[in-house]
LOTIVEX-227795 format. One record per residue (C-alpha): residue in one letter; x, y, z. Coordinates in steps of 0.2 Angstrom, whole numbers, plus 2048, in hexadecimal, padded with zeros to 3 digits. Example, Ala and Ser with C-alpha at 12.3 -4.5 7.8 and 13.67 -1.06 7.14 Angstrom:
BEGIN
<atom r="A" u="83E" v="7EA" w="827"/>
<atom r="S" u="844" v="7FB" w="824"/>
END
This chain:
BEGIN
<atom r="M" u="860" v="7B8" w="6A8"/>
<atom r="W" u="859" v="7C7" w="6A0"/>
<atom r="C" u="868" v="7D2" w="6A4"/>
<atom r="T" u="873" v="7C5" w="69C"/>
<atom r="F" u="869" v="7C4" w="68D"/>
<atom r="Y" u="869" v="7D7" w="68C"/>
<atom r="R" u="87C" v="7D8" w="68D"/>
<atom r="F" u="87C" v="7CB" w="680"/>
<atom r="Q" u="871" v="7D5" w="675"/>
<atom r="I" u="87D" v="7E4" w="678"/>
<atom r="C" u="88C" v="7DA" w="673"/>
<atom r="F" u="884" v="7D4" w="664"/>
<atom r="V" u="87F" v="7E5" w="65E"/>
<atom r="L" u="891" v="7EC" w="661"/>
<atom r="I" u="898" v="7DD" w="658"/>
<atom r="F" u="88C" v="7E0" w="649"/>
<atom r="L" u="890" v="7F2" w="648"/>
<atom r="L" u="8A3" v="7EE" w="649"/>
<atom r="V" u="8A1" v="7E2" w="63A"/>
<atom r="V" u="897" v="7EF" w="630"/>
<atom r="L" u="8A5" v="7FC" w="633"/>
<atom r="V" u="8B2" v="7F0" w="62E"/>
<atom r="L" u="8A8" v="7EB" w="61E"/>
<atom r="V" u="8A5" v="7FD" w="619"/>
<atom r="S" u="8B7" v="801" w="61C"/>
<atom r="N" u="8BC" v="7F3" w="611"/>
<atom r="I" u="8B0" v="7F8" w="603"/>
<atom r="N" u="8B7" v="809" w="603"/>
<atom r="L" u="8C8" v="802" w="603"/>
<atom r="V" u="8C4" v="7F7" w="5F4"/>
<atom r="E" u="8BB" v="805" w="5EB"/>
<atom r="H" u="8CB" v="810" w="5EE"/>
<atom r="L" u="8D6" v="803" w="5E7"/>
<atom r="N" u="8CB" v="7FF" w="5D8"/>
<atom r="H" u="8CB" v="812" w="5D4"/>
<atom r="R" u="8DE" v="813" w="5D5"/>
<atom r="M" u="8E1" v="803" w="5CB"/>
<atom r="G" u="8D4" v="807" w="5BE"/>
<atom r="L" u="8C8" v="7F9" w="5C2"/>
<atom r="E" u="8B8" v="802" w="5C4"/>
<atom r="P" u="8AB" v="802" w="5B6"/>
<atom r="E" u="8B0" v="80E" w="5A8"/>
<atom r="W" u="89F" v="815" w="5A5"/>
<atom r="T" u="88D" v="814" w="5A9"/>
<atom r="E" u="87E" v="818" w="59E"/>
<atom r="V" u="873" v="826" w="5A5"/>
<atom r="H" u="861" v="82A" w="59F"/>
<atom r="S" u="85A" v="83B" w="5A3"/>
<atom r="D" u="84C" v="844" w="59C"/>
<atom r="P" u="84B" v="84E" w="591"/>
<atom r="A" u="85D" v="84A" w="58C"/>
<atom r="H" u="866" v="839" w="58D"/>
<atom r="S" u="878" v="839" w="591"/>
<atom r="L" u="886" v="82C" w="591"/>
<atom r="S" u="891" v="830" w="5A1"/>
<atom r="P" u="8A1" v="827" w="5A6"/>
<atom r="V" u="8A4" v="822" w="5B8"/>
<atom r="N" u="8B6" v="822" w="5B3"/>
<atom r="R" u="8BC" v="829" w="5A3"/>
<atom r="K" u="8CB" v="81D" w="5A4"/>
<atom r="H" u="8CA" v="815" w="593"/>
<atom r="C" u="8BF" v="81D" w="585"/>
<atom r="D" u="8B7" v="82E" w="584"/>
<atom r="Y" u="8AB" v="82A" w="576"/>
<atom r="R" u="89D" v="826" w="582"/>
<atom r="Y" u="8A0" v="836" w="58B"/>
<atom r="Q" u="893" v="841" w="582"/>
<atom r="I" u="883" v="849" w="586"/>
<atom r="L" u="875" v="844" w="579"/>
<atom r="S" u="864" v="84C" w="577"/>
<atom r="K" u="856" v="841" w="577"/>
<atom r="S" u="855" v="840" w="564"/>
<atom r="E" u="868" v="83D" w="562"/>
<atom r="Y" u="867" v="82F" w="56F"/>
<atom r="E" u="858" v="827" w="566"/>
<atom r="E" u="861" v="829" w="555"/>
<atom r="Q" u="871" v="821" w="55C"/>
<atom r="K" u="867" v="813" w="564"/>
<atom r="S" u="85E" v="810" w="553"/>
<atom r="L" u="86F" v="810" w="54A"/>
<atom r="L" u="877" v="803" w="556"/>
<atom r="N" u="867" v="7F8" w="554"/>
<atom r="I" u="869" v="7F9" w="541"/>
<atom r="L" u="87B" v="7F3" w="542"/>
<atom r="E" u="877" v="7E4" w="54D"/>
<atom r="W" u="87F" v="7D4" w="545"/>
<atom r="P" u="879" v="7C2" w="549"/>
<atom r="G" u="886" v="7B7" w="54F"/>
<atom r="P" u="88A" v="7A6" w="556"/>
<atom r="P" u="87F" v="79F" w="564"/>
<atom r="L" u="88E" v="79B" w="56F"/>
<atom r="D" u="89C" v="7A7" w="575"/>
<atom r="K" u="8A9" v="79B" w="56F"/>
<atom r="I" u="8A8" v="790" w="55F"/>
<atom r="E" u="8B6" v="784" w="55B"/>
<atom r="F" u="8BE" v="788" w="54A"/>
<atom r="M" u="8B8" v="778" w="542"/>
<atom r="K" u="8A6" v="77D" w="545"/>
<atom r="S" u="8A9" v="78E" w="53D"/>
<atom r="T" u="8A3" v="792" w="52B"/>
<atom r="D" u="8AE" v="78B" w="51D"/>
<atom r="A" u="8AC" v="792" w="50C"/>
<atom r="A" u="8B3" v="782" w="504"/>
<atom r="H" u="8A5" v="777" w="50B"/>
<atom r="S" u="897" v="784" w="507"/>
<atom r="H" u="88F" v="787" w="4F7"/>
<atom r="F" u="881" v="791" w="4EE"/>
<atom r="V" u="874" v="78D" w="4E1"/>
<atom r="I" u="86B" v="798" w="4D4"/>
<atom r="L" u="858" v="795" w="4D7"/>
<atom r="Q" u="850" v="79A" w="4C7"/>
<atom r="S" u="850" v="791" w="4B6"/>
<atom r="Q" u="85F" v="795" w="4AC"/>
<atom r="S" u="855" v="79A" w="49C"/>
<atom r="S" u="849" v="7A6" w="4A4"/>
<atom r="F" u="853" v="7B6" w="4A7"/>
<atom r="K" u="850" v="7C7" w="49F"/>
<atom r="V" u="858" v="7D8" w="4A3"/>
<atom r="G" u="84F" v="7DF" w="4B2"/>
<atom r="D" u="84C" v="7CE" w="4BA"/>
<atom r="V" u="852" v="7CA" w="4CC"/>
<atom r="L" u="85D" v="7BB" w="4CD"/>
<atom r="E" u="85C" v="7B2" w="4DE"/>
<atom r="V" u="86A" v="7A7" w="4E5"/>
<atom r="L" u="869" v="79D" w="4F4"/>
<atom r="V" u="879" v="79A" w="4FF"/>
<atom r="R" u="87B" v="78B" w="50B"/>
<atom r="M" u="889" v="78D" w="518"/>
<atom r="H" u="893" v="77E" w="51F"/>
<atom r="D" u="8A1" v="77C" w="52C"/>
<atom r="F" u="8B2" v="775" w="52A"/>
<atom r="E" u="8AB" v="763" w="52E"/>
<atom r="G" u="89F" v="765" w="520"/>
<atom r="N" u="890" v="767" w="52C"/>
<atom r="P" u="882" v="774" w="527"/>
<atom r="K" u="883" v="784" w="532"/>
<atom r="H" u="873" v="788" w="53B"/>
<atom r="Y" u="876" v="79A" w="53F"/>
<atom r="G" u="87A" v="7A9" w="535"/>
<atom r="G" u="885" v="7B8" w="537"/>
<atom r="D" u="892" v="7B4" w="529"/>
<atom r="Y" u="897" v="7C4" w="51F"/>
<atom r="L" u="894" v="7C0" w="50C"/>
<atom r="Q" u="898" v="7CB" w="4FD"/>
<atom r="A" u="890" v="7C7" w="4ED"/>
<atom r="K" u="890" v="7CD" w="4DB"/>
<atom r="I" u="88B" v="7C9" w="4C9"/>
<atom r="H" u="897" v="7CD" w="4BB"/>
<atom r="S" u="89B" v="7CA" w="4A9"/>
<atom r="P" u="8AE" v="7CA" w="4A7"/>
<atom r="L" u="8AE" v="7CC" w="494"/>
<atom r="L" u="8A2" v="7DB" w="496"/>
<atom r="K" u="8AB" v="7E2" w="4A5"/>
<atom r="A" u="89B" v="7E4" w="4AE"/>
<atom r="G" u="896" v="7E1" w="4BF"/>
<atom r="A" u="888" v="7E3" w="4CC"/>
<atom r="V" u="886" v="7E0" w="4DF"/>
<atom r="G" u="87A" v="7D4" w="4E7"/>
<atom r="K" u="86F" v="7D7" w="4F7"/>
<atom r="V" u="873" v="7CA" w="504"/>
<atom r="L" u="865" v="7C4" w="510"/>
<atom r="D" u="86A" v="7BA" w="51F"/>
<atom r="H" u="85D" v="7AD" w="524"/>
<atom r="Q" u="867" v="7AA" w="534"/>
<atom r="N" u="866" v="797" w="532"/>
<atom r="G" u="875" v="794" w="527"/>
<atom r="F" u="86C" v="799" w="517"/>
<atom r="Y" u="86E" v="7AA" w="50E"/>
<atom r="S" u="864" v="7B1" w="4FF"/>
<atom r="V" u="86D" v="7BC" w="4F3"/>
<atom r="Y" u="863" v="7C7" w="4E7"/>
<atom r="F" u="86A" v="7CF" w="4D7"/>
<atom r="S" u="862" v="7DB" w="4CB"/>
<atom r="L" u="866" v="7D6" w="4B9"/>
<atom r="L" u="86C" v="7E6" w="4B1"/>
<atom r="W" u="874" v="7E1" w="4A1"/>
<atom r="P" u="872" v="7D3" w="494"/>
<atom r="G" u="880" v="7C6" w="492"/>
<atom r="R" u="888" v="7B7" w="49B"/>
<atom r="V" u="887" v="7BC" w="4AD"/>
<atom r="T" u="891" v="7B3" w="4BB"/>
<atom r="V" u="88C" v="7B2" w="4CD"/>
<atom r="S" u="89A" v="7B5" w="4DA"/>
<atom r="V" u="898" v="7B3" w="4ED"/>
<atom r="I" u="8A6" v="7B4" w="4F9"/>
<atom r="L" u="8A7" v="7B2" w="50C"/>
<atom r="V" u="8B0" v="7C1" w="513"/>
<atom r="H" u="8AF" v="7BC" w="525"/>
<atom r="P" u="8A7" v="7AD" w="52E"/>
<atom r="S" u="89A" v="7B2" w="53C"/>
<atom r="E" u="8A7" v="7AC" w="549"/>
<atom r="G" u="8B4" v="7B8" w="542"/>
<atom r="I" u="8A7" v="7C6" w="542"/>
<atom r="R" u="8A4" v="7C4" w="555"/>
<atom r="I" u="8B7" v="7C6" w="558"/>
<atom r="L" u="8B7" v="7D6" w="54D"/>
<atom r="H" u="8A8" v="7DD" w="557"/>
<atom r="R" u="8B1" v="7DA" w="567"/>
<atom r="L" u="8C1" v="7E2" w="561"/>
<atom r="R" u="8B7" v="7F1" w="55C"/>
<atom r="E" u="8B0" v="7F3" w="56D"/>
<atom r="D" u="8BE" v="7EE" w="578"/>
<atom r="R" u="8CE" v="7F3" w="56F"/>
<atom r="P" u="8CA" v="804" w="567"/>
<atom r="D" u="8DD" v="808" w="56A"/>
<atom r="R" u="8E3" v="7FB" w="55E"/>
<atom r="V" u="8E8" v="809" w="552"/>
<atom r="Y" u="8F2" v="815" w="55D"/>
<atom r="F" u="8F8" v="827" w="559"/>
<atom r="K" u="905" v="833" w="55E"/>
<atom r="S" u="90A" v="845" w="55E"/>
<atom r="L" u="91A" v="84E" w="55F"/>
<atom r="F" u="91C" v="85C" w="56B"/>
<atom r="R" u="92B" v="869" w="569"/>
<atom r="S" u="932" v="878" w="571"/>
<atom r="G" u="942" v="87E" w="569"/>
<atom r="D" u="94E" v="870" w="567"/>
<atom r="F" u="945" v="865" w="574"/>
<atom r="S" u="937" v="859" w="56F"/>
<atom r="E" u="92C" v="84B" w="576"/>
<atom r="T" u="920" v="83F" w="56E"/>
<atom r="T" u="911" v="838" w="577"/>
<atom r="M" u="902" v="82C" w="573"/>
<atom r="C" u="8F1" v="834" w="56D"/>
<atom r="N" u="8E0" v="82D" w="56A"/>
<atom r="V" u="8CD" v="830" w="56B"/>
<atom r="C" u="8CF" v="828" w="57C"/>
<atom r="L" u="8DE" v="825" w="588"/>
<atom r="P" u="8E0" v="81B" w="598"/>
<atom r="K" u="8E3" v="829" w="5A6"/>
<atom r="K" u="8F4" v="822" w="5AB"/>
<atom r="Q" u="8FC" v="833" w="5AA"/>
<atom r="P" u="8F7" v="845" w="5A6"/>
<atom r="I" u="8EE" v="848" w="596"/>
<atom r="C" u="8ED" v="857" w="58A"/>
<atom r="N" u="8DB" v="85A" w="585"/>
<atom r="Y" u="8D9" v="85F" w="572"/>
<atom r="T" u="8C6" v="85D" w="571"/>
<atom r="D" u="8C0" v="868" w="564"/>
<atom r="L" u="8B6" v="877" w="56B"/>
<atom r="Q" u="8AA" v="879" w="55D"/>
<atom r="T" u="8A5" v="866" w="55A"/>
<atom r="G" u="8AA" v="85F" w="56B"/>
<atom r="E" u="8B3" v="851" w="561"/>
<atom r="P" u="8BF" v="84A" w="56E"/>
<atom r="W" u="8D2" v="847" w="56C"/>
<atom r="F" u="8DF" v="844" w="579"/>
<atom r="C" u="8F2" v="842" w="57B"/>
<atom r="Y" u="8FC" v="83E" w="58A"/>
<atom r="K" u="905" v="84E" w="590"/>
<atom r="P" u="918" v="84E" w="58D"/>
<atom r="D" u="923" v="84D" w="59C"/>
<atom r="K" u="92B" v="85E" w="59A"/>
<atom r="L" u="921" v="868" w="58C"/>
<atom r="S" u="910" v="870" w="58D"/>
<atom r="C" u="900" v="86A" w="583"/>
<atom r="S" u="901" v="879" w="578"/>
<atom r="S" u="912" v="873" w="571"/>
<atom r="R" u="90A" v="866" w="567"/>
<atom r="V" u="911" v="866" w="555"/>
<atom r="N" u="909" v="858" w="54B"/>
<atom r="H" u="8FE" v="848" w="54A"/>
<atom r="A" u="903" v="838" w="544"/>
<atom r="K" u="8FE" v="825" w="544"/>
<atom r="G" u="908" v="81C" w="551"/>
<atom r="G" u="905" v="80A" w="54B"/>
<atom r="Y" u="8FA" v="7FB" w="54C"/>
<atom r="M" u="8F9" v="7F0" w="55B"/>
<atom r="K" u="8FF" v="7DE" w="559"/>
<atom r="N" u="8FA" v="7CD" w="561"/>
<atom r="L" u="8E8" v="7D3" w="563"/>
<atom r="L" u="8E1" v="7C1" w="562"/>
<atom r="T" u="8E3" v="7B0" w="56A"/>
<atom r="F" u="8E9" v="7A1" w="560"/>
<atom r="H" u="8D7" v="79B" w="55F"/>
<atom r="D" u="8D0" v="7AC" w="559"/>
<atom r="N" u="8DE" v="7AD" w="54C"/>
<atom r="M" u="8D7" v="79E" w="544"/>
<atom r="F" u="8C8" v="7A8" w="53E"/>
<atom r="F" u="8D3" v="7B4" w="534"/>
<atom r="Q" u="8DC" v="7AA" w="527"/>
<atom r="S" u="8E0" v="7AF" w="515"/>
<atom r="G" u="8D9" v="7A2" w="509"/>
<atom r="V" u="8CF" v="799" w="516"/>
<atom r="N" u="8C2" v="7A5" w="51D"/>
<atom r="I" u="8C6" v="7B7" w="518"/>
<atom r="K" u="8BE" v="7BC" w="507"/>
<atom r="V" u="8BE" v="7AA" w="501"/>
<atom r="P" u="8B2" v="7A5" w="4F2"/>
<atom r="I" u="8A3" v="79A" w="4F4"/>
<atom r="L" u="8A0" v="78F" w="4E5"/>
<atom r="A" u="890" v="78A" w="4DD"/>
<atom r="S" u="889" v="779" w="4DE"/>
<atom r="G" u="883" v="77A" w="4CC"/>
<atom r="P" u="884" v="788" w="4BF"/>
<atom r="D" u="88A" v="799" w="4C5"/>
<atom r="T" u="885" v="7A2" w="4B5"/>
<atom r="V" u="876" v="7A8" w="4AC"/>
<atom r="T" u="873" v="7AF" w="49B"/>
<atom r="V" u="86A" v="7BF" w="497"/>
<atom r="H" u="868" v="7CA" w="487"/>
<atom r="P" u="879" v="7D1" w="481"/>
<atom r="W" u="87E" v="7E3" w="484"/>
<atom r="K" u="88E" v="7EC" w="483"/>
<atom r="V" u="896" v="7F2" w="493"/>
<atom r="K" u="8A8" v="7F6" w="497"/>
<atom r="D" u="8B1" v="7FE" w="4A6"/>
<atom r="K" u="8A1" v="808" w="4AB"/>
<atom r="Y" u="897" v="809" w="4BB"/>
<atom r="H" u="886" v="80D" w="4B3"/>
<atom r="L" u="87C" v="81B" w="4BA"/>
<atom r="L" u="869" v="81E" w="4B8"/>
<atom r="H" u="86D" v="82F" w="4B2"/>
<atom r="S" u="87A" v="836" w="4A6"/>
<atom r="S" u="88A" v="840" w="4AA"/>
<atom r="K" u="893" v="84E" w="4A2"/>
<atom r="L" u="8A6" v="84E" w="4A5"/>
<atom r="L" u="8B0" v="85E" w="4A8"/>
<atom r="S" u="8BC" v="861" w="49A"/>
<atom r="S" u="8C7" v="86D" w="4A5"/>
<atom r="E" u="8D8" v="867" w="4AC"/>
<atom r="L" u="8DA" v="86C" w="4BF"/>
<atom r="K" u="8ED" v="871" w="4C2"/>
<atom r="P" u="8F3" v="86D" w="4D3"/>
<atom r="F" u="8FA" v="87C" w="4DD"/>
<atom r="D" u="909" v="877" w="4E8"/>
<atom r="L" u="906" v="87B" w="4FA"/>
<atom r="G" u="914" v="870" w="500"/>
<atom r="S" u="908" v="864" w="509"/>
<atom r="P" u="90C" v="852" w="50D"/>
<atom r="K" u="906" v="845" w="502"/>
<atom r="N" u="8F4" v="83E" w="506"/>
<atom r="V" u="8F2" v="84B" w="514"/>
<atom r="G" u="8F0" v="85C" w="50B"/>
<atom r="P" u="8EA" v="869" w="50B"/>
<atom r="F" u="8EA" v="868" w="4F8"/>
<atom r="L" u="8E4" v="875" w="4EB"/>
<atom r="S" u="8E1" v="874" w="4D9"/>
<atom r="V" u="8DB" v="882" w="4CD"/>
<atom r="D" u="8D4" v="884" w="4BB"/>
<atom r="V" u="8D5" v="896" w="4B8"/>
<atom r="D" u="8CD" v="895" w="4A6"/>
<atom r="H" u="8BD" v="88D" w="4AD"/>
<atom r="N" u="8BE" v="896" w="4BE"/>
<atom r="I" u="8BF" v="886" w="4C8"/>
<atom r="M" u="8C8" v="883" w="4D8"/>
<atom r="L" u="8C9" v="873" w="4E2"/>
<atom r="K" u="8CF" v="872" w="4F4"/>
<atom r="F" u="8D2" v="862" w="4FE"/>
<atom r="R" u="8D5" v="85F" w="511"/>
<atom r="C" u="8D6" v="84F" w="51B"/>
<atom r="H" u="8CA" v="84D" w="529"/>
<atom r="G" u="8CE" v="84F" w="53B"/>
<atom r="P" u="8D5" v="842" w="546"/>
<atom r="P" u="8D5" v="833" w="547"/>
<atom r="I" u="8E0" v="833" w="537"/>
<atom r="R" u="8EC" v="825" w="532"/>
<atom r="F" u="8F5" v="82F" w="525"/>
<atom r="S" u="907" v="834" w="527"/>
<atom r="T" u="90B" v="842" w="532"/>
<atom r="V" u="8FF" v="851" w="532"/>
<atom r="S" u="903" v="862" w="539"/>
<atom r="S" u="8F8" v="866" w="549"/>
<atom r="N" u="8F4" v="877" w="540"/>
<atom r="E" u="8EC" v="86D" w="532"/>
<atom r="L" u="8E1" v="862" w="53C"/>
<atom r="R" u="8CF" v="868" w="537"/>
<atom r="Y" u="8BE" v="860" w="53A"/>
<atom r="I" u="8B3" v="85E" w="52C"/>
<atom r="A" u="8A4" v="867" w="535"/>
<atom r="N" u="8AF" v="876" w="539"/>
<atom r="E" u="8B5" v="877" w="527"/>
<atom r="L" u="8A3" v="876" w="521"/>
<atom r="D" u="89E" v="885" w="52C"/>
<atom r="G" u="8AB" v="88F" w="524"/>
<atom r="I" u="8A4" v="88C" w="512"/>
<atom r="V" u="898" v="89A" w="50B"/>
<atom r="G" u="890" v="88E" w="4FE"/>
<atom r="G" u="885" v="891" w="4EF"/>
<atom r="K" u="881" v="88A" w="4DE"/>
<atom r="N" u="894" v="88A" w="4D9"/>
<atom r="T" u="89A" v="881" w="4E8"/>
<atom r="V" u="89B" v="86E" w="4E9"/>
<atom r="V" u="8A0" v="865" w="4FA"/>
<atom r="A" u="8A6" v="853" w="4F9"/>
<atom r="I" u="8A9" v="849" w="509"/>
<atom r="T" u="8B0" v="838" w="50D"/>
<atom r="I" u="8B3" v="832" w="51E"/>
<atom r="W" u="8B3" v="820" w="525"/>
<atom r="S" u="8C3" v="815" w="524"/>
<atom r="H" u="8CC" v="81D" w="532"/>
<atom r="F" u="8BE" v="81A" w="53E"/>
<atom r="S" u="8BD" v="807" w="53B"/>
<atom r="T" u="8C6" v="803" w="54B"/>
<atom r="F" u="8BB" v="80D" w="557"/>
<atom r="P" u="8AA" v="809" w="55E"/>
<atom r="V" u="89C" v="80F" w="552"/>
<atom r="E" u="897" v="81D" w="55E"/>
<atom r="V" u="8A7" v="827" w="55A"/>
<atom r="Y" u="8A2" v="827" w="547"/>
<atom r="I" u="890" v="82B" w="54B"/>
<atom r="R" u="896" v="83B" w="555"/>
<atom r="R" u="8A1" v="840" w="547"/>
<atom r="L" u="893" v="83E" w="53A"/>
<atom r="R" u="887" v="847" w="545"/>
<atom r="N" u="892" v="856" w="546"/>
<atom r="I" u="895" v="856" w="533"/>
<atom r="R" u="882" v="854" w="530"/>
<atom r="A" u="87E" v="863" w="53B"/>
<atom r="A" u="88B" v="86D" w="531"/>
<atom r="L" u="884" v="868" w="521"/>
<atom r="L" u="873" v="86D" w="526"/>
<atom r="R" u="879" v="87E" w="52B"/>
<atom r="L" u="882" v="87F" w="51A"/>
<atom r="L" u="872" v="87A" w="510"/>
<atom r="E" u="868" v="886" w="51B"/>
<atom r="R" u="872" v="895" w="516"/>
<atom r="S" u="876" v="88F" w="504"/>
<atom r="P" u="869" v="883" w="4FE"/>
<atom r="T" u="871" v="882" w="4ED"/>
<atom r="T" u="881" v="87A" w="4F3"/>
<atom r="A" u="885" v="869" w="4EC"/>
<atom r="V" u="88A" v="85C" w="4F9"/>
<atom r="I" u="890" v="84B" w="4F4"/>
<atom r="I" u="896" v="83D" w="500"/>
<atom r="R" u="8A1" v="82F" w="4FA"/>
<atom r="S" u="89D" v="81E" w="503"/>
<atom r="A" u="8A9" v="811" w="509"/>
<atom r="N" u="8B1" v="804" w="4FE"/>
<atom r="V" u="8B7" v="7F2" w="500"/>
<atom r="Q" u="8C9" v="7EE" w="501"/>
<atom r="E" u="8D5" v="7DF" w="501"/>
<atom r="L" u="8D5" v="7D6" w="511"/>
<atom r="G" u="8E2" v="7CB" w="51A"/>
<atom r="P" u="8E3" v="7C5" w="52C"/>
<atom r="E" u="8EB" v="7D5" w="533"/>
<atom r="V" u="8E1" v="7E2" w="528"/>
<atom r="S" u="8D1" v="7D9" w="52D"/>
<atom r="L" u="8D4" v="7DE" w="540"/>
<atom r="F" u="8D5" v="7F1" w="53B"/>
<atom r="N" u="8CC" v="7F4" w="52B"/>
<atom r="S" u="8C1" v="7E5" w="527"/>
<atom r="D" u="8B3" v="7E8" w="51A"/>
<atom r="W" u="8A7" v="7E4" w="528"/>
<atom r="Y" u="8AD" v="7F3" w="532"/>
<atom r="S" u="8AB" v="7FD" w="522"/>
<atom r="L" u="89A" v="7F6" w="51E"/>
<atom r="Q" u="894" v="7FB" w="530"/>
<atom r="L" u="89A" v="80D" w="52E"/>
<atom r="D" u="893" v="80E" w="51D"/>
<atom r="T" u="882" v="809" w="523"/>
<atom r="V" u="883" v="816" w="531"/>
<atom r="M" u="888" v="824" w="524"/>
<atom r="R" u="87A" v="820" w="518"/>
<atom r="S" u="86D" v="820" w="526"/>
<atom r="M" u="873" v="830" w="52E"/>
<atom r="F" u="873" v="839" w="51D"/>
<atom r="S" u="863" v="833" w="516"/>
<atom r="G" u="856" v="840" w="513"/>
<atom r="L" u="863" v="84E" w="511"/>
<atom r="H" u="865" v="857" w="500"/>
<atom r="I" u="875" v="84E" w="4FC"/>
<atom r="K" u="87B" v="841" w="4F0"/>
<atom r="I" u="886" v="831" w="4F3"/>
<atom r="V" u="893" v="82A" w="4E8"/>
<atom r="D" u="891" v="818" w="4EB"/>
<atom r="A" u="8A3" v="812" w="4EC"/>
<atom r="W" u="89E" v="803" w="4F5"/>
<atom r="E" u="894" v="7FB" w="4E6"/>
<atom r="M" u="8A1" v="802" w="4DA"/>
<atom r="S" u="8AF" v="7F9" w="4E2"/>
<atom r="L" u="8A6" v="7E9" w="4E7"/>
<atom r="A" u="89E" v="7E7" w="4D5"/>
<atom r="H" u="8AE" v="7EA" w="4CC"/>
<atom r="Y" u="8B9" v="7DC" w="4C4"/>
<atom r="L" u="8C9" v="7E4" w="4CB"/>
<atom r="P" u="8D0" v="7DD" w="4DC"/>
<atom r="H" u="8C9" v="7E6" w="4EC"/>
<atom r="A" u="8D5" v="7F4" w="4F2"/>
<atom r="L" u="8D3" v="802" w="4FF"/>
<atom r="H" u="8D9" v="80E" w="4F2"/>
<atom r="P" u="8D0" v="808" w="4E2"/>
<atom r="N" u="8D7" v="807" w="4D1"/>
<atom r="R" u="8D6" v="816" w="4C5"/>
<atom r="I" u="8C8" v="80E" w="4BB"/>
<atom r="I" u="8BD" v="80D" w="4CB"/>
<atom r="I" u="8C2" v="81F" w="4D0"/>
<atom r="K" u="8BD" v="825" w="4BF"/>
<atom r="N" u="8AC" v="81E" w="4C1"/>
<atom r="Q" u="8AA" v="826" w="4D2"/>
<atom r="I" u="8AF" v="837" w="4CA"/>
<atom r="D" u="8A3" v="834" w="4BC"/>
<atom r="E" u="895" v="832" w="4C8"/>
<atom r="F" u="89B" v="840" w="4D3"/>
<atom r="L" u="89B" v="84C" w="4C3"/>
<atom r="S" u="889" v="845" w="4BE"/>
<atom r="F" u="883" v="84C" w="4CE"/>
<atom r="I" u="88A" v="85E" w="4CB"/>
<atom r="C" u="888" v="85E" w="4B8"/>
<atom r="P" u="878" v="854" w="4B6"/>
<atom r="N" u="875" v="857" w="4A3"/>
END
């Protein structure tokens, strides 16, 4: 009996070991297949001390997370991402009729109509409803608000506070006397913002790029991006100084060194389902006005204002005329050079490094702002002007944070060796939006990048030309490339920083 039981035990152990071996073998086979099919996790977050790193398990999709961060850089990035957190719907999927409808929503001016003076704060309360007329009970809608006086051609932007219960407060500083009208628009409903957020994280390749490779009469074109699926050999064009990543698929017959240019490839289509497309309809829920339930104007003391963005300091304009020097550069791309020999002024322009959605750029002309800054001597007669945001709107915010971190470090080096150098940064601006443009260049994307820029450059000895408020407050339609009147106001403010009196 004991022998039988003993033999049974041995058989059981042998069977158990056999099952374990088969199971381990199957696990290894599955892992091998996952690796070959690209099904394994793309990255894992690793915390180490004193430094923090974001290390990929498989750099299959996006290299923006593949960076070693110091403890301070990690904490800064974490803080910036927390600042950008946006409230959204409580459920993963909201039916369209339950989403925010500007036509059913309204705002009301809270104070008495006869009590306003210059310097007062005007408060407006906005109440959001859905397409069935029911009040909303959560926030996350993106609103833009301004006050304006059409006859005076004056305007100012309001500050929006989301109470996250369907109510929004908007505060305006009354800066001029006259008849002032309140305007509130729904840029995107919260349900649409959730989709924009998902696209930014999951489809950073929705704008794609290409490069031409050439050797003699033979040429090939391949796809390029900050990150590429590793389905074929890749050319690594990561910048040696800044570590900014850029990759292209290797041509079949040519070498990586035969790259000739950089260009925009195009925009991906059919990114959304039919249901998701419902949240991006012109005239329905993209930049739609919200009307007042009652008066939408207040009266203040008259004051003449016309076509001016009013500064808190005066400006002195340069009377010289800069004459362009023809370098044979492509339009929009540069480099450009203008000179004024009589006043000893020289102006240089370069577009920033990839990603660039301009027309074709020679590979030899691709320069990163940080590297260009390191090549500037600086001094009291040197002015540096920077703007960089729009071409980063389709990428996760970490890509933009890394670029600004490199630029900031170069600016600090410049100001350390030449403290009298003037540095001015132009902010983002609002633009006209439609269903397709919203998926690539929404004002919400721009607002998030602009918030990052202002935070990362705060405390530095620099000035910011507030193109955001200038374009939002103006009576002219929103445009990615604003009207000449708005550009003139931006130049006036720029000059007021370098010629203060």
